[in-house]
C-alpha positions, 0 to 999 in steps of 0.5 A: 500500500502506498504511504501517501494515499488518501485511504491510508490517512482514513485508516490512520485517522480512524485507528489512532484516536482509539489507540490513544484513548486506550493508552492514556486510560492505561496510564491513568489506571496505572497511576491510580493503582500506584496511588500517584493519582486519586481514584475518581468517584462517580461525580468526577468520572465524566471529567476524566472520561472527557479528558481521556477522549480528548487526549485520545483524539489529540493522539492524531497529532503524532502521525499528522506531524510525521506525515507533514515531515514526509510531505504525505499530503494525501495521507494528511487529507485522509486523516482529517475526515475521521478526526473531524467526526471524532471531534464532532462526536466529542462536542455533541456527547459533552455539550451539556458540560461544555456549554453551561453558562 
């Protein structure tokens, strides 16, 4: 498969946030078990969930930077669509806590 291809970007953009979310959640769990981070009760779990989801989406910055350095413009274009869908879903899911005045 060609490295600078639109479909490659779609796949990378769809998989990277999920892997990033799982990785950050693993780190949070390890820090909680090591008692370096406080255990989250039911009241604070939505804040942690929101943070984990956002950090998972931000994990796409790493492959995006790699594509930029290698000048894989078609791959970067393909990555944009899944990232935008994830961001729109994040905003929609957490709209009540984000837009309270």
